[in-house]
C-alpha positions as CSV (number, residue, x, y, z in Angstrom):
1,M,98.1,69.0,120.7
2,P,96.1,69.9,117.6
3,G,92.9,67.8,117.4
4,M,92.8,66.6,121.0
5,N,90.3,69.2,122.1
6,A,89.5,70.5,118.6
7,K,86.0,71.7,118.0
8,P,84.1,70.3,115.1
9,I,84.5,72.3,112.0
10,A,81.6,74.6,111.4
11,A,81.1,74.5,107.6
12,Q,81.0,78.0,106.2
13,P,77.9,78.6,104.1
14,P,78.8,78.6,100.4
15,Q,78.6,82.0,98.6
16,W,75.3,82.1,96.7
17,Y,76.9,83.8,93.7
18,W,79.3,80.9,93.2
19,I,76.4,78.4,93.3
20,A,74.4,80.6,90.9
21,A,77.3,81.0,88.5
22,I,78.2,77.2,88.4
23,W,74.6,76.1,87.8
24,C,73.9,78.8,85.4
25,G,77.0,77.8,83.4
26,L,75.9,74.1,83.4
27,G,72.4,75.1,82.3
28,L,73.6,77.3,79.5
29,F,76.0,74.7,78.3
30,D,73.3,71.9,78.4
31,A,70.6,73.9,76.7
32,T,72.8,75.4,74.0
33,Q,74.6,72.1,73.3
34,N,71.3,70.1,72.9
35,V,69.6,72.7,70.7
36,V,72.6,73.0,68.4
37,V,73.0,69.3,68.1
38,M,69.3,68.6,67.4
39,R,69.1,71.4,64.8
40,A,72.3,70.0,63.1
41,E,70.6,66.6,62.9
42,G,67.6,68.1,61.2
43,M,65.1,67.8,64.0
44,H,62.1,70.2,64.2
45,H,61.1,71.5,67.6
46,A,60.1,74.8,69.2
47,W,63.8,75.7,69.7
48,M,63.4,78.8,71.9
49,N,61.0,76.9,74.2
50,L,63.3,73.9,74.3
51,W,66.3,76.0,75.1
52,L,64.4,77.8,77.9
53,M,63.1,74.5,79.3
54,L,66.5,72.9,79.4
55,L,68.0,75.9,81.0
56,L,65.3,76.2,83.7
57,S,65.4,72.5,84.4
58,W,68.6,73.1,86.5
59,L,67.0,75.6,88.8
60,P,65.8,73.1,91.5
61,W,69.4,71.8,91.9
62,A,70.7,75.3,92.2
63,L,68.2,76.0,95.0
64,V,68.9,72.9,97.0
65,T,72.7,73.0,96.7
66,P,73.2,74.9,100.0
67,L,70.9,72.4,101.8
68,V,72.8,69.3,100.4
69,M,76.1,70.9,101.4
70,Q,74.8,71.5,104.9
71,M,73.7,67.9,105.1
72,G,77.0,66.8,103.9
73,S,78.8,68.6,106.7
74,R,76.4,67.7,109.5
75,Y,76.0,64.1,108.5
76,P,79.1,62.8,106.7
77,L,78.8,59.5,104.9
78,L,82.4,58.5,105.5
79,P,83.6,57.0,107.6
80,V,80.6,54.7,108.0
81,R,79.5,54.9,111.7
82,S,75.8,54.7,111.6
83,P,73.1,54.0,108.9
84,T,71.2,57.1,110.1
85,A,73.3,59.5,107.9
86,W,72.9,57.3,104.9
87,M,69.1,57.2,105.4
88,R,68.9,61.0,105.8
89,H,70.8,61.5,102.6
90,A,68.7,58.9,100.7
91,A,65.6,60.6,101.8
92,L,66.8,64.0,100.8
93,W,68.0,62.7,97.4
94,A,64.7,61.1,96.7
95,T,62.8,64.2,97.7
96,I,65.0,66.4,95.5
97,S,64.5,64.0,92.6
98,L,60.7,64.1,92.9
99,V,60.7,67.9,93.1
100,A,63.1,68.2,90.2
101,A,61.0,65.8,88.1
102,A,57.8,67.7,89.0
103,W,59.4,71.0,88.0
104,M,60.6,69.5,84.6
105,A,57.1,68.0,84.0
106,G,55.6,71.4,84.7
107,L,58.0,73.2,82.3
108,Q,57.1,70.7,79.6
109,E,53.4,71.2,80.2
110,V,53.7,74.9,79.9
111,L,56.3,75.3,77.1
112,N,55.7,72.0,75.2
113,P,58.8,72.3,73.1
114,W,58.9,68.8,71.6
115,T,55.6,68.7,69.7
116,P,54.1,72.2,69.7
117,N,51.0,71.1,67.8
118,V,50.2,68.1,70.1
119,P,49.4,68.3,73.8
120,P,52.2,66.9,76.0
121,G,50.0,64.5,77.8
122,P,48.8,64.1,81.5
123,Y,51.0,65.8,84.0
124,V,51.3,62.9,86.4
125,D,52.5,60.6,83.7
126,L,55.1,63.2,82.6
127,W,56.2,63.5,86.2
128,L,56.7,59.8,86.7
129,V,58.5,59.5,83.4
130,K,60.9,62.4,84.3
131,F,61.5,60.9,87.7
132,Y,62.5,57.5,86.5
133,D,64.5,58.9,83.5
134,Q,66.5,61.3,85.7
135,L,67.0,58.9,88.7
136,W,70.6,58.0,88.1
137,S,71.6,61.4,86.8
138,S,70.1,63.0,89.9
139,L,72.1,60.6,92.1
140,I,75.3,61.6,90.3
141,L,74.5,65.3,90.8
142,Y,73.7,64.7,94.5
143,C,77.1,62.9,94.9
144,C,78.9,65.7,93.1
145,I,77.5,68.3,95.4
146,L,78.6,66.1,98.4
147,I,82.1,65.7,97.0
148,A,82.4,69.5,96.5
149,R,81.3,70.0,100.2
150,Y,83.8,67.4,101.4
151,M,86.6,69.1,99.4
152,L,85.7,72.5,101.0
153,D,85.6,70.9,104.4
154,S,89.0,69.4,103.9
155,R,90.4,72.7,102.8
156,E,88.9,74.4,105.9
157,R,90.2,71.7,108.1
158,L,93.7,71.9,106.7
159,A,93.6,75.7,107.1
160,R,92.6,75.3,110.7
161,Q,95.3,72.8,111.4
162,E,97.9,75.1,109.8
163,V,96.7,78.0,111.9
164,E,96.7,75.8,115.0
165,A,100.2,74.5,114.2
166,A,101.5,78.0,113.7
167,R,99.9,79.2,117.0
168,L,101.4,76.3,118.9
169,A,104.8,76.9,117.3
170,E,104.6,80.5,118.3
171,Q,103.7,79.6,121.8
172,L,106.5,77.1,122.0
173,T,109.0,79.7,120.7
174,K,107.8,82.2,123.2
175,A,108.1,79.6,126.0
176,E,111.6,78.7,124.9
177,L,112.6,82.4,124.7
178,A,111.1,83.1,128.1
179,A,113.0,80.2,129.6
180,L,116.2,81.4,128.1
181,R,115.6,84.9,129.2
182,H,114.7,83.8,132.8
183,Q,118.0,81.9,133.0
184,V,119.7,85.2,132.9
185,E,117.9,86.7,135.9
186,P,118.8,84.2,138.7
187,H,122.4,83.8,137.3
188,F,122.9,87.6,137.4
189,L,121.3,87.8,140.9
190,F,123.5,85.1,142.3
191,N,126.6,86.8,140.9
192,A,125.5,90.2,142.2
193,L,124.8,88.8,145.7
194,N,128.2,87.2,145.7
195,G,129.7,90.6,144.9
196,V,127.8,92.1,147.8
197,A,129.1,89.3,150.1
198,G,132.7,90.0,148.9
199,L,132.4,93.7,149.7
200,V,131.1,92.9,153.2
201,R,133.9,90.5,153.9
202,T,136.5,93.0,152.9
203,G,134.8,95.7,155.1
204,Q,133.6,97.9,152.2
205,N,130.2,98.4,153.8
206,E,129.4,101.6,152.1
207,S,130.1,100.1,148.7
208,A,128.0,97.1,149.7
209,V,125.1,99.3,150.6
210,E,125.4,101.2,147.4
211,M,125.5,98.0,145.4
212,I,122.4,96.7,147.2
213,A,120.5,99.9,146.4
214,R,121.5,99.8,142.7
215,L,120.7,96.1,142.6
216,S,117.2,96.9,144.0
217,D,116.6,99.5,141.3
218,F,117.8,97.0,138.6
219,M,115.5,94.2,139.9
220,R,112.6,96.6,140.0
221,H,113.0,97.5,136.4
222,L,113.6,93.9,135.5
223,V,110.3,92.8,137.1
224,Q,108.4,95.7,135.4
225,D,109.8,94.6,132.1
226,S,109.5,90.9,132.5
227,G,106.6,90.5,130.0
228,R,108.5,91.7,127.0
229,Q,110.9,89.7,124.8
230,E,112.0,92.8,122.9
231,V,112.7,96.4,123.9
232,P,114.1,99.6,122.3
233,L,117.9,99.7,122.3
234,A,117.7,102.8,124.5
235,E,116.1,100.8,127.3
236,E,118.5,97.9,126.8
237,L,121.4,100.3,127.1
238,K,119.8,101.6,130.3
239,F,119.7,98.1,131.7
240,A,123.3,97.6,130.8
241,Q,124.3,100.8,132.4
242,M,122.4,99.9,135.6
243,Y,124.3,96.6,135.7
244,L,127.6,98.4,135.2
245,G,126.6,100.8,137.9
246,I,126.2,97.9,140.2
247,Q,129.6,96.6,139.3
248,S,131.2,100.0,139.7
249,A,130.2,99.9,143.3
250,R,132.3,96.8,143.5
251,F,135.3,97.8,141.4
252,A,135.2,101.6,141.9
253,D,137.7,103.3,139.5
254,R,139.0,100.0,138.3
255,L,136.1,99.8,135.9
256,R,135.9,102.3,133.1
257,V,132.9,102.3,130.7
258,K,132.4,103.9,127.3
259,I,129.2,103.8,125.3
260,D,129.4,104.7,121.6
261,V,125.9,104.5,120.1
262,A,124.9,106.0,116.7
263,N,122.1,108.5,117.0
264,D,119.7,106.6,114.6
265,T,119.8,103.4,116.6
266,G,118.1,104.4,119.9
267,R,114.6,103.2,118.8
268,A,115.8,100.0,117.3
269,I,114.2,96.9,118.7
270,V,116.5,94.4,120.4
271,P,116.0,91.3,122.6
272,S,115.5,92.2,126.3
273,L,118.6,91.6,128.4
274,I,120.7,90.6,125.4
275,L,123.6,92.7,126.5
276,Q,123.6,91.8,130.2
277,P,125.2,88.3,129.9
278,I,127.8,89.7,127.4
279,V,128.7,92.6,129.7
280,E,128.8,90.3,132.7
281,N,131.3,88.0,130.9
282,A,133.4,91.1,130.0
283,V,133.4,92.1,133.7
284,K,134.1,88.6,135.0
285,H,136.7,87.5,132.6
286,G,138.2,90.8,131.4
287,I,138.1,93.1,134.3
288,A,137.8,91.2,137.6
289,A,141.0,89.1,137.1
290,R,143.2,92.2,136.6
291,A,144.5,94.2,139.6
292,K,144.3,97.5,137.7
293,G,140.9,96.7,136.2
294,G,140.1,97.7,132.7
295,A,137.7,99.3,130.2
296,I,134.5,98.1,128.6
297,E,133.1,99.7,125.5
298,I,129.6,99.2,124.2
299,R,129.0,100.2,120.6
300,A,125.9,100.2,118.3
301,A,125.7,101.0,114.6
302,R,123.3,100.6,111.7
303,A,124.3,99.5,108.2
304,N,122.6,97.7,105.3
305,G,119.4,97.0,107.2
306,K,121.3,95.5,110.1
307,L,121.9,96.6,113.6
308,T,125.2,95.6,115.1
309,L,125.9,95.6,118.8
310,S,129.3,95.0,120.2
311,V,130.9,94.7,123.7
312,Y,134.6,95.1,123.9
313,N,136.9,94.7,126.9
314,D,140.6,95.3,127.0
315,G,141.3,92.3,129.2
316,P,143.2,89.1,128.4
317,G,142.5,87.5,125.1
318,L,140.4,84.3,124.8
319,P,142.3,81.0,125.4
320,A,142.0,78.2,122.8
321,D,139.6,76.3,125.1
322,W,137.4,79.3,126.1
323,E,134.2,77.6,125.0
324,A,134.7,74.9,127.7
325,N,134.5,77.4,130.6
326,G,131.6,79.3,132.0
327,A,131.7,82.1,129.5
328,A,130.3,79.9,126.8
329,I,127.1,79.2,128.7
330,G,125.9,82.8,128.7
331,L,126.9,83.3,125.1
332,S,125.1,80.1,124.1
333,N,122.0,81.5,125.8
334,V,122.4,84.7,123.8
335,R,122.9,82.7,120.5
336,N,119.8,80.6,121.2
337,R,117.6,83.6,121.9
338,L,118.8,85.3,118.7
339,H,118.0,82.2,116.7
340,G,114.6,81.9,118.3
341,L,113.7,85.5,117.5
342,Y,115.4,86.0,114.1
343,G,116.5,82.7,112.8
344,D,119.4,82.8,110.4
345,D,119.1,86.6,110.1
346,A,121.0,87.1,113.3
347,T,124.6,86.2,114.1
348,L,126.9,86.2,117.2
349,K,130.6,86.5,116.8
350,V,133.2,86.2,119.5
351,G,136.9,86.8,119.1
352,N,140.1,88.4,120.2
353,E,140.7,91.9,118.9
354,G,144.3,92.8,118.1
355,R,147.0,92.0,120.7
356,R,144.7,92.6,123.6
357,G,141.1,92.5,124.3
358,V,138.0,90.5,123.4
359,N,135.1,91.7,121.2
360,V,131.6,90.1,121.1
361,S,129.5,91.3,118.2
362,I,125.7,90.7,117.5
363,S,124.1,91.4,114.2
364,M,120.3,91.4,113.7
365,P,117.7,92.9,111.5
366,F,117.2,96.6,112.1
367,R,113.6,97.3,113.2
368,E,112.3,100.4,114.8
369,Q,109.7,100.6,117.6
């Protein structure tokens, strides 16, 4: 489950140009706003020096922002688990405040914008005054940087959770599809072996040997292809023909097969073994019960971005309670696989066709290999 063995989020270093742009914008706004207001009130200062001093006073905070963000990620203040994190942040905030105050005092010593004709006074005194004056504002700035880091961490955590949820959902879907697909294989194998046993009982040994040989080829291809959920239609038709070849060893000339596939559909991607349970139902319920056998027709066509596959048999029509018998199990499997792969973009329709025969039709998005 997400979060059980999740690794701690490694905070991504913030892009330096975003930090520079934000602090530069704050500095320009602060410097310009103060100079304009003071001049409007009739004050007299060295305006260019004052503007430059106010702008450059933000530089220490711009430089330490990555460090504060890194501390915020490594030592989060909430939830409160240990005073160590709070002590680390308090020490860093005090250090930054002292450095920022020293920087501002130095700027005032050099530029002296307030009283150009009078010396600004001792540096240490200016430093202490700046430190105490800016103490609360520096705390607010420090907290704002931490809040920005926490917001970025939350976004990264949410993105990771969404990616993990999507990955787990994909794995679950693949597992469900694999389980559905693997239900087909033993079911088919048991039916095929029953067919072999029936041929042996009736003394049709040559047909039984032929059926076993074809079954061996079919199972070999099935094992080789077991890792894929989707295959080109041409391969799926080959599987269907191999299965019908196995059945032809059982029914001989009682089983007639016709395949009508449009030329532009051979490379279309379809679920692996999607036709086999449908064809198997057609043989079992439409051909096997009739003394003279019957015909099975497989069709494929493309229209309006959809691929339509249909399997028709000319046997008896479906009774009213057909969904209660074994035929519905295989078709339910087919429907579930289609929904797992394509959602509502795929449909399965089953119905009687005319006076005689049953048609099973699949519609799915047309995608080429």
